[in-house]
N, C-alpha and C positions, 0 to 999 in steps of 0.2 A: 795306538801304539804307545803314545805318551803316556796316557793314562794306565795301560798294561804295565809298562816299565815302572811306572811309579809307586804302584801298588805294593809290591813288597816293602819298600821303604818306608810307603805311609803307614802300613800296618805294623811294622817294627817299631816306628815312633808312637803309635798309639799304645803298643806293649809295654814299651819303655815308659810311658806316662802312667800307665795303670800299675806298674811294678813299682814305679816311685811312690805312687799312694799307699800301695801294699806295705812297702817298707817303712814310710814315715810312719803312718796309721799303726802299725806293730809295734815300732819304738815309743810312740806316743803311749800307747795302751800298758805295756809291758812296764816300761822304765819311768814314765813320768806319771803314771796313774797307779798301778797295783805298786811298783816300786817304792813309790812314794808314800803310798797310804797304809799298805801292808807291813805290820811290824811281825817279822819272824818270831812264832813261840809266845807272842802276846795277843791274846783274843780280844782283851778289853780295849787295849790301846788301838787294834786295827777296827774295831766297831766304831770307836771314838772318832777317829780320822776318817772313816768312811761316811758316817753322820755328819760330822763338821765340815767335810768338804763333799756334800752329796752330789752337787752339780759336775763336779770333777769327775767323781767314780762314775756317774750317768753318761758324760761324754766321751769316757775312756771305753763304756760298753757300747755306744752309738757310733765311734769312729771304728771299732772292731768288726761290727756287724757291716758296715760300710765297706770297709776294705776285703772282707771276704766276700761281698758281691762282686767286686771287683776282679777277683780271682777267675770268677766262671768266663766273662770274654776273654781273660787273660789266657786260660787254657786252650780256647777255640784259636785264638790268633797263633799261640805257639805252635800248635798241632798242624795250621796252614802253613806256617813259616817252615816247619822242620820236616814235614811229610816228605819232602824232595830230598832229604838225606837218608832217612829210612823210616817208612809208613807205620811198622809196626812197633818200634822204639817211639816214635812221635806220638802213637796213640795211647802206648803205655804211660809216656809221662804226662799226658791229658788225664789219663784215669787215676794215677797215683796223686797230682796235684788235686782233684776233684773230690777224692777219698779224703785226702788230709783235712782240705777246707770244710766238708761235712762234718768231720769228727771235730773240729775247732768250734765249727758253729753250735753244734749240740753241746759242748763243754761250756760255751758262754751262757748257758742257763745257769752254771753254778757261780759264774761271775756276779749275773745278777741276782741270785739268791739273797744275799746278805741285805740289799734294799728291802725284800720283802719281810725277811725275819726281823729285822731291825726297824721295820716301819711303823711299829706300834698300833698295829690293828687289834681289834676287841679280841679277836679269835687266839692272841697270843699271851694274854692275860694268866692264863694257865702256867706258864712258863715263867722260871725268876729272870732277872736280867743276866746273870752269868751263864744259864742255859743257853740264852738266844746268841749271846756273844760266842760262846764254843760252836753254837751249830752254825755262824756265819762265818766263823774262821774255817770249820770243817769244811763248809763249802767251796771255801777259795783253795784250800788244800785240794779238794776233787777235782776243781778247774785246773790247777798245775797238772796233775795226773794225766788227764784228758788231753791238756795241750801236749804233752811229752808223747802220748801215743801220736797225736795227730802229725808231730814232728817226726817220728819213725817213718811214716809214709812219706813227709816230705824230704827225709833224707834219702830215700830212695829216688823221689823225684830229682833231685839235685844231681843222682848219678845219670839217670837217663838224660837229663837236659846237658850234662857234662860231656857224655858220649856223643849226642847231636852236634854242640857246637864243636867237639874236637875234629868230629869226621867231617863237618860242613867245610866249604872254602870261603864263605861270605862273612864268618864273624872270626876275631882273633882267638887262636887256639888256648891261649895263656888262661882266658876266661873260663873256659871248659876245664883246664887244670884246677882253679880256684874253686869251682863249683863242686869237683870231686872232693878236694880237701875239705869244704864246707859240708857236704853231705856226710862225710865220716865223722866231723865234729857232732853234727846233730845226733846219730845214730849212736855213738859214745855216750854223749850227754844223756840222753833218755833213757840208755839202759842202765848207765850208771845210777839214774833217779830210780829205776825199778829195783835194781838190786843193791846198791849201796848208797843210800841218800848222802850219808855222811861224806862220802868220796865225792859224789856230784857236786855239792857245794863248793869243794876245793879246786875241782878240774873246771867248772863252768867257765871262769875268767878266763882262761887259757884259749877257750873256744870263740869267744865274742870277736876277736880280730877276723875272724874267716868271714864275717860277714860282709867283708870288704868285695867277695865275689859277686854277691846280689846286687852290690850298689854299681859295681862296675859293669855288670851287664846291663841294669835297668839305664845308668847313663849313656853306655855305648848305643843301646838302641834308639833313645830318645833323641841323642846329639847327632850321631854318626848313621844310625838305621842299618841297612845290611848293604853289602856289593851286590847290587841288582844284576850285574852281567853275571858274575860268578852264581848268584842264586838260580838264574835262568839256565844256566848252562847244566847245574845240577839236575833243574826240572826236565830240561829236555834229555837228559842223558836216562833218568829214570823212566821216562816216557817211551824211549827207544828200549828199555830194559824189558817195559812191560809188554810192549809190542810183539819183541822176540820171543817173550814166553807164550803169549797167547797163539 
């Protein structure tokens, strides 16, 4: 019985730890690698930065691959934790999260491409330095587009998670509200990039603070876990509902 009662809290803390890896890894790759090395509108300077700090650039790629792997068990744990609230919404949440992860993983090929294009292989001698720099910069622009597509799915993932948290009795509702706000920010930012890139550059800074929702969720899960008694009450209520339907 002790092991049974402890398991939801244990899984919640594992989820919090995995989520923290995802958050820190994403911040490192986006802010401290691409944000530091990519010079907007300057292909030559970007290429120079990547090759000068090649280890940092490769590390950013490796970190992003690693945290995307962490998203897979995280989706499974979230499904098991929140299926006691609403099984269908919990499944939708898992699917949206995994689709977002898959799109971002494929987009990472474009993040890696500059290392190949600028690598100086003999098959690249047919191109001028300026052409190679332009191709490397173009690949990074394609990555940003793919990343924005993945964030559309993640934005809806945030809505599903917000609903589950708000309807649960074992996590603070305010985290669900904050996640819904963050999900809206992701959607607005991505579609602004698709429809009006100049506008997206101006509004993006206003959405950065909404990331506090994911930080709050990961830390709450890691430190506090879930209210096991209330989790079991919801699990029991769902079980009785299923029996009545049967």
